[in-house]
DRENGUNU-573272 format. One record per residue (C-alpha): residue number from 0; chain; x, y, z negated. Coordinates in steps of 0.02 Angstrom, whole numbers, plus 50000, padded with zeros to 5 digits. Layout:
// residues N
+-----+--------+-------+-------+-------+
: num : chaine :     X :     Y :     Z :
+-----+--------+-------+-------+-------+
: NUM :      A :     X :     Y :     Z :
...
+-----+--------+-------+-------+-------+
// end
This chain:
// residues 115
+-----+--------+-------+-------+-------+
: num : chaine :     X :     Y :     Z :
+-----+--------+-------+-------+-------+
:   0 :      A : 56915 : 55546 : 44495 :
:   1 :      A : 56746 : 55547 : 44412 :
:   2 :      A : 56681 : 55399 : 44313 :
:   3 :      A : 56544 : 55295 : 44392 :
:   4 :      A : 56372 : 55348 : 44330 :
:   5 :      A : 56338 : 55180 : 44247 :
:   6 :      A : 56499 : 55189 : 44147 :
:   7 :      A : 56469 : 55371 : 44095 :
:   8 :      A : 56291 : 55331 : 44038 :
:   9 :      A : 56350 : 55179 : 43940 :
:  10 :      A : 56483 : 55283 : 43851 :
:  11 :      A : 56359 : 55424 : 43817 :
:  12 :      A : 56232 : 55303 : 43741 :
:  13 :      A : 56369 : 55227 : 43633 :
:  14 :      A : 56427 : 55399 : 43573 :
:  15 :      A : 56253 : 55455 : 43522 :
:  16 :      A : 56213 : 55288 : 43443 :
:  17 :      A : 56373 : 55304 : 43342 :
:  18 :      A : 56310 : 55473 : 43279 :
:  19 :      A : 56145 : 55393 : 43227 :
:  20 :      A : 56048 : 55485 : 43362 :
:  21 :      A : 55912 : 55382 : 43450 :
:  22 :      A : 55946 : 55370 : 43637 :
:  23 :      A : 55877 : 55262 : 43776 :
:  24 :      A : 55904 : 55245 : 43962 :
:  25 :      A : 55732 : 55279 : 44035 :
:  26 :      A : 55780 : 55258 : 44217 :
:  27 :      A : 55931 : 55174 : 44293 :
:  28 :      A : 55995 : 55252 : 44451 :
:  29 :      A : 56134 : 55213 : 44573 :
:  30 :      A : 56277 : 55128 : 44479 :
:  31 :      A : 56416 : 55222 : 44568 :
:  32 :      A : 56359 : 55401 : 44589 :
:  33 :      A : 56177 : 55426 : 44541 :
:  34 :      A : 56138 : 55598 : 44469 :
:  35 :      A : 56111 : 55594 : 44281 :
:  36 :      A : 55979 : 55695 : 44190 :
:  37 :      A : 55971 : 55703 : 44000 :
:  38 :      A : 55807 : 55740 : 43913 :
:  39 :      A : 55816 : 55800 : 43734 :
:  40 :      A : 55650 : 55762 : 43650 :
:  41 :      A : 55640 : 55874 : 43496 :
:  42 :      A : 55501 : 55770 : 43415 :
:  43 :      A : 55387 : 55921 : 43399 :
:  44 :      A : 55308 : 55913 : 43572 :
:  45 :      A : 55449 : 56009 : 43656 :
:  46 :      A : 55602 : 55955 : 43755 :
:  47 :      A : 55753 : 56014 : 43853 :
:  48 :      A : 55819 : 55942 : 44015 :
:  49 :      A : 56004 : 55948 : 44055 :
:  50 :      A : 56052 : 55923 : 44236 :
:  51 :      A : 56219 : 55910 : 44326 :
:  52 :      A : 56299 : 56080 : 44350 :
:  53 :      A : 56324 : 56138 : 44529 :
:  54 :      A : 56494 : 56095 : 44600 :
:  55 :      A : 56531 : 56282 : 44618 :
:  56 :      A : 56558 : 56298 : 44430 :
:  57 :      A : 56704 : 56177 : 44426 :
:  58 :      A : 56881 : 56242 : 44421 :
:  59 :      A : 56982 : 56166 : 44564 :
:  60 :      A : 57132 : 56143 : 44451 :
:  61 :      A : 57036 : 56078 : 44302 :
:  62 :      A : 56981 : 55901 : 44264 :
:  63 :      A : 56831 : 55836 : 44361 :
:  64 :      A : 56729 : 55812 : 44202 :
:  65 :      A : 56542 : 55817 : 44206 :
:  66 :      A : 56467 : 55983 : 44158 :
:  67 :      A : 56285 : 56020 : 44125 :
:  68 :      A : 56157 : 56158 : 44141 :
:  69 :      A : 55996 : 56176 : 44045 :
:  70 :      A : 55877 : 56147 : 44190 :
:  71 :      A : 55718 : 56195 : 44101 :
:  72 :      A : 55776 : 56366 : 44042 :
:  73 :      A : 55853 : 56438 : 43885 :
:  74 :      A : 55715 : 56381 : 43767 :
:  75 :      A : 55632 : 56211 : 43741 :
:  76 :      A : 55479 : 56181 : 43850 :
:  77 :      A : 55323 : 56076 : 43818 :
:  78 :      A : 55370 : 55893 : 43838 :
:  79 :      A : 55248 : 55873 : 43983 :
:  80 :      A : 55336 : 56012 : 44078 :
:  81 :      A : 55500 : 55918 : 44053 :
:  82 :      A : 55421 : 55758 : 44119 :
:  83 :      A : 55350 : 55852 : 44268 :
:  84 :      A : 55525 : 55921 : 44306 :
:  85 :      A : 55598 : 55745 : 44303 :
:  86 :      A : 55458 : 55680 : 44415 :
:  87 :      A : 55498 : 55816 : 44543 :
:  88 :      A : 55682 : 55770 : 44538 :
:  89 :      A : 55641 : 55586 : 44563 :
:  90 :      A : 55538 : 55627 : 44717 :
:  91 :      A : 55692 : 55716 : 44785 :
:  92 :      A : 55818 : 55581 : 44733 :
:  93 :      A : 55759 : 55407 : 44683 :
:  94 :      A : 55937 : 55355 : 44633 :
:  95 :      A : 55944 : 55466 : 44479 :
:  96 :      A : 55969 : 55415 : 44299 :
:  97 :      A : 55866 : 55479 : 44153 :
:  98 :      A : 55933 : 55466 : 43976 :
:  99 :      A : 55817 : 55518 : 43835 :
: 100 :      A : 55884 : 55578 : 43669 :
: 101 :      A : 55774 : 55606 : 43516 :
: 102 :      A : 55840 : 55741 : 43402 :
: 103 :      A : 55744 : 55878 : 43312 :
: 104 :      A : 55895 : 55992 : 43316 :
: 105 :      A : 55925 : 55968 : 43502 :
: 106 :      A : 56099 : 55891 : 43482 :
: 107 :      A : 56165 : 55819 : 43644 :
: 108 :      A : 56357 : 55824 : 43641 :
: 109 :      A : 56362 : 55877 : 43825 :
: 110 :      A : 56484 : 56004 : 43893 :
: 111 :      A : 56372 : 56141 : 43961 :
: 112 :      A : 56417 : 56278 : 44083 :
: 113 :      A : 56332 : 56412 : 43980 :
: 114 :      A : 56417 : 56362 : 43817 :
+-----+--------+-------+-------+-------+
// end
């Protein structure tokens, strides 16, 4: 059973805060099951967006943990492009969450599908 989105976001914010990494919830979505997007602002005008991985990548026998894909491609994109991506997602699903992390090195502590 997967954690409710609100609980996962709260734990994620606490984890990053404990590491001394600035993090803020920019948009609160549906408490129970809203999709969560994580923006990594690299403080140089570029950013990455991590989005929920498609269900097809989960192992049926493995734990139902959240996994992530780098939605904006393999390299950081201009921050405005990242914002435009999030705006498009919001038009599609207004119940989504957006968590913004500020880290020059791009640290995020998310389990990604691509390693």
